[in-house]
mmCIF file of the C-alpha atoms, coordinates in Angstrom:
data_MODEL
# 
_entry.id   MODEL 
# 
loop_
_atom_site.group_PDB 
_atom_site.id 
_atom_site.type_symbol 
_atom_site.label_atom_id 
_atom_site.label_alt_id 
_atom_site.label_comp_id 
_atom_site.label_asym_id 
_atom_site.label_entity_id 
_atom_site.label_seq_id 
_atom_site.pdbx_PDB_ins_code 
_atom_site.Cartn_x 
_atom_site.Cartn_y 
_atom_site.Cartn_z 
_atom_site.occupancy 
_atom_site.B_iso_or_equiv 
_atom_site.pdbx_formal_charge 
_atom_site.auth_seq_id 
_atom_site.auth_comp_id 
_atom_site.auth_asym_id 
_atom_site.auth_atom_id 
_atom_site.pdbx_PDB_model_num 
ATOM 1  C CA . UNK A 1 1  ? 0.372  -0.210 0.090  1.00 0.00 ? 1  UNK A CA 1 
ATOM 2  C CA . UNK A 1 2  ? -3.474 -0.826 -0.276 1.00 0.00 ? 2  UNK A CA 1 
ATOM 3  C CA . UNK A 1 3  ? -3.286 -2.486 3.067  1.00 0.00 ? 3  UNK A CA 1 
ATOM 4  C CA . UNK A 1 4  ? -1.798 0.204  4.917  1.00 0.00 ? 4  UNK A CA 1 
ATOM 5  C CA . UNK A 1 5  ? -4.292 2.457  3.479  1.00 0.00 ? 5  UNK A CA 1 
ATOM 6  C CA . UNK A 1 6  ? -7.172 0.257  4.295  1.00 0.00 ? 6  UNK A CA 1 
ATOM 7  C CA . UNK A 1 7  ? -6.256 -0.344 8.075  1.00 0.00 ? 7  UNK A CA 1 
ATOM 8  C CA . UNK A 1 8  ? -3.934 2.594  8.314  1.00 0.00 ? 8  UNK A CA 1 
ATOM 9  C CA . UNK A 1 9  ? -2.087 2.000  11.763 1.00 0.00 ? 9  UNK A CA 1 
ATOM 10 C CA . UNK A 1 10 ? -1.375 4.887  13.957 1.00 0.00 ? 10 UNK A CA 1 
ATOM 11 C CA . UNK A 1 11 ? 2.513  4.699  13.150 1.00 0.00 ? 11 UNK A CA 1 
ATOM 12 C CA . UNK A 1 12 ? 4.917  3.908  10.853 1.00 0.00 ? 12 UNK A CA 1 
ATOM 13 C CA . UNK A 1 13 ? 8.487  3.136  9.810  1.00 0.00 ? 13 UNK A CA 1 
ATOM 14 C CA . UNK A 1 14 ? 9.198  2.991  6.248  1.00 0.00 ? 14 UNK A CA 1 
ATOM 15 C CA . UNK A 1 15 ? 12.592 1.754  4.863  1.00 0.00 ? 15 UNK A CA 1 
ATOM 16 C CA . UNK A 1 16 ? 13.184 2.209  1.405  1.00 0.00 ? 16 UNK A CA 1 
ATOM 17 C CA . UNK A 1 17 ? 16.294 1.297  -0.905 1.00 0.00 ? 17 UNK A CA 1 
ATOM 18 C CA . UNK A 1 18 ? 14.825 3.196  -3.932 1.00 0.00 ? 18 UNK A CA 1 
ATOM 19 C CA . UNK A 1 19 ? 14.078 6.718  -3.672 1.00 0.00 ? 19 UNK A CA 1 
ATOM 20 C CA . UNK A 1 20 ? 11.626 6.352  -6.294 1.00 0.00 ? 20 UNK A CA 1 
ATOM 21 C CA . UNK A 1 21 ? 9.385  4.107  -4.984 1.00 0.00 ? 21 UNK A CA 1 
ATOM 22 C CA . UNK A 1 22 ? 9.439  6.257  -1.714 1.00 0.00 ? 22 UNK A CA 1 
ATOM 23 C CA . UNK A 1 23 ? 8.636  9.199  -3.261 1.00 0.00 ? 23 UNK A CA 1 
ATOM 24 C CA . UNK A 1 24 ? 6.054  7.756  -5.238 1.00 0.00 ? 24 UNK A CA 1 
ATOM 25 C CA . UNK A 1 25 ? 4.392  5.988  -1.911 1.00 0.00 ? 25 UNK A CA 1 
ATOM 26 C CA . UNK A 1 26 ? 4.576  9.159  0.010  1.00 0.00 ? 26 UNK A CA 1 
ATOM 27 C CA . UNK A 1 27 ? 2.861  11.040 -2.088 1.00 0.00 ? 27 UNK A CA 1 
ATOM 28 C CA . UNK A 1 28 ? -0.128 8.285  -1.184 1.00 0.00 ? 28 UNK A CA 1 
ATOM 29 C CA . UNK A 1 29 ? 1.267  8.261  2.582  1.00 0.00 ? 29 UNK A CA 1 
ATOM 30 C CA . UNK A 1 30 ? 1.080  11.876 3.486  1.00 0.00 ? 30 UNK A CA 1 
ATOM 31 C CA . UNK A 1 31 ? -2.355 12.277 2.843  1.00 0.00 ? 31 UNK A CA 1 
ATOM 32 C CA . UNK A 1 32 ? -3.192 10.136 5.766  1.00 0.00 ? 32 UNK A CA 1 
ATOM 33 C CA . UNK A 1 33 ? 0.021  10.574 8.087  1.00 0.00 ? 33 UNK A CA 1 
ATOM 34 C CA . UNK A 1 34 ? 2.337  13.162 9.068  1.00 0.00 ? 34 UNK A CA 1 
ATOM 35 C CA . UNK A 1 35 ? 6.147  12.791 8.052  1.00 0.00 ? 35 UNK A CA 1 
ATOM 36 C CA . UNK A 1 36 ? 7.866  13.170 11.286 1.00 0.00 ? 36 UNK A CA 1 
ATOM 37 C CA . UNK A 1 37 ? 10.777 11.977 10.372 1.00 0.00 ? 37 UNK A CA 1 
ATOM 38 C CA . UNK A 1 38 ? 13.490 11.071 7.360  1.00 0.00 ? 38 UNK A CA 1 
ATOM 39 C CA . UNK A 1 39 ? 17.142 10.066 7.426  1.00 0.00 ? 39 UNK A CA 1 
ATOM 40 C CA . UNK A 1 40 ? 19.432 8.857  4.827  1.00 0.00 ? 40 UNK A CA 1 
ATOM 41 C CA . UNK A 1 41 ? 21.290 5.462  5.954  1.00 0.00 ? 41 UNK A CA 1 
ATOM 42 C CA . UNK A 1 42 ? 24.618 4.840  4.078  1.00 0.00 ? 42 UNK A CA 1 
ATOM 43 C CA . UNK A 1 43 ? 24.908 0.980  4.466  1.00 0.00 ? 43 UNK A CA 1 
ATOM 44 C CA . UNK A 1 44 ? 27.047 0.785  1.347  1.00 0.00 ? 44 UNK A CA 1 
ATOM 45 C CA . UNK A 1 45 ? 29.908 2.907  1.823  1.00 0.00 ? 45 UNK A CA 1 
ATOM 46 C CA . UNK A 1 46 ? 31.578 4.024  -1.382 1.00 0.00 ? 46 UNK A CA 1 
ATOM 47 C CA . UNK A 1 47 ? 28.737 3.344  -3.457 1.00 0.00 ? 47 UNK A CA 1 
ATOM 48 C CA . UNK A 1 48 ? 25.616 5.861  -4.653 1.00 0.00 ? 48 UNK A CA 1 
ATOM 49 C CA . UNK A 1 49 ? 23.401 3.270  -2.772 1.00 0.00 ? 49 UNK A CA 1 
ATOM 50 C CA . UNK A 1 50 ? 21.510 4.527  0.355  1.00 0.00 ? 50 UNK A CA 1 
ATOM 51 C CA . UNK A 1 51 ? 18.708 3.410  2.836  1.00 0.00 ? 51 UNK A CA 1 
ATOM 52 C CA . UNK A 1 52 ? 15.799 6.030  3.724  1.00 0.00 ? 52 UNK A CA 1 
ATOM 53 C CA . UNK A 1 53 ? 14.243 5.612  7.353  1.00 0.00 ? 53 UNK A CA 1 
ATOM 54 C CA . UNK A 1 54 ? 10.875 7.507  7.659  1.00 0.00 ? 54 UNK A CA 1 
ATOM 55 C CA . UNK A 1 55 ? 8.511  7.640  10.432 1.00 0.00 ? 55 UNK A CA 1 
ATOM 56 C CA . UNK A 1 56 ? 5.030  8.708  9.619  1.00 0.00 ? 56 UNK A CA 1 
ATOM 57 C CA . UNK A 1 57 ? 2.356  9.249  12.409 1.00 0.00 ? 57 UNK A CA 1 
ATOM 58 C CA . UNK A 1 58 ? -1.646 8.852  11.771 1.00 0.00 ? 58 UNK A CA 1 
ATOM 59 C CA . UNK A 1 59 ? -2.608 12.810 11.065 1.00 0.00 ? 59 UNK A CA 1 
ATOM 60 C CA . UNK A 1 60 ? -5.238 13.862 13.865 1.00 0.00 ? 60 UNK A CA 1 
ATOM 61 C CA . UNK A 1 61 ? -8.758 14.964 12.915 1.00 0.00 ? 61 UNK A CA 1 
ATOM 62 C CA . UNK A 1 62 ? -9.499 18.516 14.031 1.00 0.00 ? 62 UNK A CA 1 
# 
């Protein structure tokens, strides 16, 4: 996370298998990025596990 927030790439796709860590990280990331898209993906049918794919784009300065 520190490296991402140091270099701040223009775009980023974050893939997570843990919604708790995703939520924790998004609190920091949305200060620098706009969340453009989030999608849940059921990679393991008939289980409680899901993946989340998030597209983030660097905020523009006004």
